[in-house]
C-alpha positions in Angstrom: -11.6 -17.0 11.8 -8.7 -17.5 9.3 -6.5 -14.4 8.8 -8.0 -14.1 5.7 -11.1 -14.7 6.8 -10.9 -12.1 9.1 -9.3 -9.6 7.3 -11.6 -9.4 4.4 -14.1 -9.5 7.3 -13.1 -6.1 8.2 -12.4 -4.7 5.1 -16.0 -5.2 4.3 -16.9 -3.2 7.1 -17.8 -6.2 9.6 -16.6 -7.3 12.7 -14.5 -10.1 12.8 -13.4 -12.0 16.1 -10.8 -9.8 16.4 -8.9 -6.8 15.0 -6.6 -8.1 11.9 -2.8 -6.7 11.2 -1.0 -6.3 8.3 0.8 -3.7 6.7 1.4 -2.3 3.3 4.7 -3.2 2.8 8.2 -4.5 4.7 11.7 -2.7 4.0 14.3 -5.3 2.7 16.6 -3.6 6.0 13.2 -4.0 8.0 12.6 -7.6 7.4 16.3 -8.3 8.6 15.5 -6.4 11.4 12.4 -7.9 12.3 13.4 -11.7 11.4 16.7 -11.2 13.3 14.9 -11.6 16.5 13.4 -15.6 15.7 16.4 -16.8 13.5 20.2 -15.9 12.3 19.4 -16.9 9.3 19.5 -13.9 7.5 20.8 -12.7 3.9 23.1 -9.3 3.5 21.7 -5.9 4.2 21.1 -4.9 0.6 18.4 -3.2 -1.6 16.4 -5.5 -3.8 18.4 -4.1 -6.9 21.5 -5.2 -5.6 20.2 -8.5 -4.6 21.4 -11.4 -6.2 18.5 -14.1 -7.0 19.3 -16.5 -4.1 19.3 -13.7 -1.9 16.2 -12.0 -3.2 14.3 -15.5 -2.2 16.2 -15.6 1.1 14.3 -12.3 1.8 11.6 -13.3 0.9 11.7 -16.5 2.6 12.6 -14.5 6.2 9.2 -12.6 5.5 7.1 -15.7 5.3 9.2 -16.5 8.6 8.4 -13.4 10.3 4.4 -13.3 8.8 4.2 -16.9 10.5 5.9 -16.2 13.7 3.9 -13.0 14.0 -0.2 -14.8 12.9 -0.1 -11.6 10.5 -3.7 -11.6 9.3 -2.6 -10.5 5.3 0.8 -9.7 3.9 1.3 -7.6 0.6 2.7 -8.5 -2.5 4.4 -5.7 -4.6 3.9 -5.7 -8.3 7.7 -5.9 -9.3 8.2 -3.6 -12.2 10.3 -5.0 -14.9 13.9 -2.7 -14.0 17.3 -3.2 -15.2 20.1 -1.2 -13.4 21.9 2.2 -15.0 24.3 2.5 -12.0 24.7 1.9 -8.4 21.8 4.5 -7.8 19.6 4.2 -11.1 17.6 2.2 -12.9 15.3 2.0 -15.9 11.7 0.6 -16.0 10.4 -1.5 -19.2 8.2 2.3 -20.0 12.0 3.6 -20.0 11.5 5.6 -16.8 14.6 6.2 -14.8 13.9 5.9 -11.2 16.6 7.2 -8.8 16.9 4.5 -5.8 16.7 6.0 -2.4 18.1 4.4 0.7 14.7 2.6 1.5 14.8 0.5 -1.8 12.1 3.0 -3.4 12.3 4.2 -7.1 11.6 7.7 -7.3 10.9 8.7 -11.2 13.4 11.7 -12.0 13.1 11.3 -15.9 10.3 10.0 -18.2 9.2 8.9 -21.8 7.1 11.8 -22.0 7.7 15.6 -22.1 4.3 16.8 -23.3 1.1 15.8 -25.7 3.2 15.1 -28.3 5.2 12.0 -26.9 2.1 10.1 -26.9 1.6 9.0 -30.4 5.2 7.1 -30.3 5.4 6.0 -26.3 6.1 2.5 -26.1 3.1 0.9 -24.7 4.3 -1.5 -21.9 2.8 -4.7 -20.9 2.8 -6.3 -17.6 5.4 -9.7 -17.5 4.9 -13.2 -15.7 8.1 -12.1 -13.7 6.0 -9.2 -12.3 4.2 -11.3 -10.1 6.5 -13.7 -9.0 6.2 -12.4 -5.4 2.3 -12.7 -5.5 2.9 -16.7 -6.6 5.4 -17.3 -3.8 3.7 -15.6 -1.3 0.6 -18.0 -2.1 2.5 -20.9 -2.5 4.8 -20.7 0.8 1.9 -19.3 3.3 -1.4 -20.6 1.9 -4.7 -19.6 1.3 -5.3 -18.9 4.8 -3.5 -15.4 4.6 -5.2 -12.4 2.9 -2.9 -11.8 -0.2 -2.8 -8.1 -0.9 -1.6 -6.6 -4.2 0.1 -3.5 -4.4 -0.4 -1.8 -7.6 0.4 2.0 -7.9 -2.3 4.2 -9.0 -3.3 6.5 -11.9 -2.1 9.5 -10.6 1.2 8.4 -9.3 2.0 6.3 -13.3 1.2 9.3 -14.6 3.8 11.8 -13.2 6.2 8.7 -12.9 5.9 9.1 -17.5 7.1 12.9 -17.3 9.7 12.2 -14.3 8.2 14.4 -12.0 4.7 15.5 -10.6 5.4 19.1 -11.0 5.6 18.6 -14.3 2.0 16.6 -14.5 0.2 19.1 -12.4 1.3 22.4 -14.9 -0.4 19.7 -17.6 -3.5 19.9 -15.4 -3.9 23.9 -16.0 -2.4 24.1 -19.8 -4.2 20.7 -21.1 -6.2 19.6 -19.7 -7.1 16.8 -22.6 -3.7 15.7 -22.3 -3.7 14.5 -19.0 -6.7 12.6 -19.1 -4.9 10.8 -22.5 -2.0 10.2 -20.2 -3.8 8.9 -17.7 -5.9 6.6 -19.9 -2.9 4.7 -21.3 -2.0 4.1 -17.2 -5.5 3.3 -16.1 -5.1 0.5 -18.9 -1.9 -0.9 -17.6 -3.4 -0.9 -14.2 -6.3 -3.0 -15.1 -4.4 -5.6 -16.8 -2.1 -5.8 -14.0 -4.6 -6.2 -11.4 -6.6 -8.8 -14.2 -3.6 -10.7 -13.9 -3.1 -10.5 -10.3 -6.9 -11.8 -9.5 -6.0 -14.9 -11.9 -2.8 -15.6 -9.7 -5.1 -15.3 -6.6 -5.4 -12.0 -5.2 -7.6 -11.1 -2.1 -7.7 -7.7 -2.2 -6.0 -5.0 -4.4 -4.5 -2.0 -2.4 -3.7 1.0 -4.8 -1.2 3.2 -4.2 -0.1 6.7 -5.1 -0.1 9.8 -2.4 -3.0 12.7 -3.1 -1.9 14.5 0.0 1.0 16.2 2.2 0.3 17.1 5.9 -1.3 20.6 5.2 -3.8 19.6 2.4 -4.1 17.8 -0.6 -2.1 18.1 -3.6 -4.8 18.7 -6.0 -8.2 21.1 -5.9 -11.3 18.8 -5.1 -12.3 20.1 -8.6 -8.9 18.7 -9.7 -9.2 15.2 -8.4 -12.8 15.1 -9.6 -12.3 15.9 -13.3 -8.5 13.8 -13.4 -8.6 11.0 -11.0 -12.4 10.3 -10.0 -13.4 8.9 -13.2 -10.2 6.6 -13.0 -10.5 5.6 -9.5 -14.0 4.3 -10.1 -13.0 2.4 -13.4 -10.7 0.3 -11.5 -12.7 0.1 -8.5 -15.4 -0.9 -10.6 -13.8 -3.5 -12.4 -12.0 -5.2 -9.2 -15.9 -5.3 -7.6 -17.0 -7.2 -10.5 -14.6 -9.4 -9.8 -15.8 -9.8 -6.6 -12.3 -8.1 -4.5 -12.0 -4.9 -2.6 -9.5 -2.1 -3.2 -8.0 -0.3 -0.4 -6.6 3.1 -1.4 -3.5 4.2 0.3 -2.3 7.9 0.6 -1.1 9.9 3.2 -1.7 13.2 4.2 -4.3 15.3 4.6 -7.2 13.9 2.8 -10.7 15.6 4.3 -11.2 17.8 1.2 -11.6 14.6 -0.9 -12.6 11.6 1.3 -16.7 11.8 0.7 -15.3 11.7 -3.6 -13.2 8.6 -3.1 -15.8 7.2 -1.1 -17.7 7.7 -4.1 -15.3 6.4 -6.0 -15.7 3.2 -4.4 -13.1 2.4 -2.6 -13.4 0.0 0.3 -10.9 0.8 2.4 -8.7 3.7 3.7 -5.0 3.6 4.9 -3.2 4.8 6.7 -5.2 8.2 8.3 -1.6 9.6 9.1 -1.8 10.9 12.9 0.4 13.8 12.3 -3.1 15.3 9.8 -6.0 13.1 10.3 -7.6 12.0 13.7 -9.0 8.6 13.4 -11.3 9.0 15.8 -12.6 12.3 13.3 -12.1 9.3 10.4 -14.5 6.8 12.2 -16.9 9.2 13.4 -17.2 10.4 9.6 -16.8 7.5 7.5 -16.5 4.6 9.7 -19.9 3.5 7.4 -18.5 4.1 4.5 -14.7 2.8 4.9 -12.6 0.4 6.4 -9.9 2.2 8.1 -6.4 0.9 7.8 -2.9 2.0 9.7 -2.6 4.7 12.1 0.1 4.0 14.2 2.6 6.4 13.6 5.9 5.4 11.7 7.7 8.9 11.6 8.4 8.7 15.6 6.4 6.0 17.7 7.9 3.1 15.9 11.6 4.5 15.1 12.3 6.3 18.7 9.3 5.3 21.2 9.8 2.4 23.6 8.1 -0.7 23.1 5.4 0.2 26.3 4.6 3.5 24.5 4.0 1.3 21.0 1.7 -0.7 23.5 -0.1 2.1 24.8 -0.8 3.6 21.4 -2.4 0.2 19.8 -4.5 0.2 23.0 -5.6 3.7 22.4 -5.7 3.4 18.7 -8.3 0.0 19.0 -10.4 2.2 21.7 -11.2 4.3 19.1 -10.8 2.9 16.0 -12.5 -0.6 16.3 -15.5 -0.5 18.0 -18.1 -1.6 15.2 -15.7 -3.2 13.1 -14.1 -2.1 9.7 -10.5 -1.5 10.9 -7.5 -3.1 10.3 -4.4 -1.9 12.0 -0.9 -1.5 10.6 1.6 1.4 10.6 0.8 5.0 9.3 2.8 3.8 6.1 5.4 1.0 6.3 7.3 -0.4 8.1 10.8 1.3 6.9 14.5 0.7 7.9 13.7 3.3 10.8 11.5 1.2 12.3 12.9 -0.7 15.5 12.2 -4.3 14.9 10.8 -5.3 18.5 8.8 -1.9 18.3 7.1 -3.4 15.5 6.5 -7.1 17.1 5.3 -4.7 20.3 2.7 -3.2 17.9 1.7 -7.2 17.1 1.4 -8.2 20.0 -0.4 -4.9 21.7 -3.3 -5.5 18.9 -3.3 -9.3 19.9 -3.8 -8.4 23.6 -6.4 -5.2 22.8 -8.0 -6.5 20.0 -10.3 -9.1 20.6 -14.1 -8.4 20.0 -16.8 -9.3 22.4 -18.3 -12.6 21.6 -21.9 -12.5 20.1 -24.2 -12.5 22.9 -21.8 -11.2 25.7 -21.0 -7.9 27.0 
């Protein structure tokens, strides 16, 4: 099997020849940390919005070198929102949302064009631009069709609260004005569908729908609120992608048990990352192994930043032992490879997956 076949077999719940290796994302600094283990030709450590075009291309080419050297089975291409710098720490996107850029390069919405129901009529609707798919196009060109190209798209929950510049502002209207919440979700979902349609046309092999719905103790909303405000849009997105012949991975950190059944009902094919601080992957396998492909679970909070390579290998061995039997498991970190992670530990993760992740050949014990 090649990487794409391996990845898509597991995402479909099947058993490939070995456990596929994939990551939701690599941060700029983490790409450079890992890349230095293979070459001296690395760009300076900067966030993407601070880089020149030449430096951005060097960073992407370094990521592709890492993917080839480690023989990753899938690689994620980020939806590159059209953004302009405001100052050293803030950027503005095509919707007019202002985002604070943290040390990991994540854009955190702090101001939006929608303060309440009265703003929807005057909202200037954005549409995906060609430049927002450059990473996907370049990834396919550089790595070819034998690796699974996953397209990273923000989900309707985060898109909605980003429009308001804060999650708490959206959740307030869950109680005060349900129709406004649904109207805003409609606008955001239409944009998401348009972007996904473009990505599929450009050769994406799977979609990762990304937005956190929980923290370490519980979901951010009740199951009833999930049912009313998110389920219909999740199902619409999944149905759209499935009609195009692709599958959808749902990413959310946190303790998701209370809404897992409904997320399965919405049609998600994979669940990432089964965060080890609050979800046990053996329990997830037992309860949902026939409904979802499970992805992730290798701790990037403590283990990958501070652990030893031997400790990483042991964690990978134990996780594969409980999550991989029968197929339907793709190994990755418990979120992303962020700047705190040791490059050596990520390489140890990949090597251990190759060491312990082989499935028996048909007809053998």
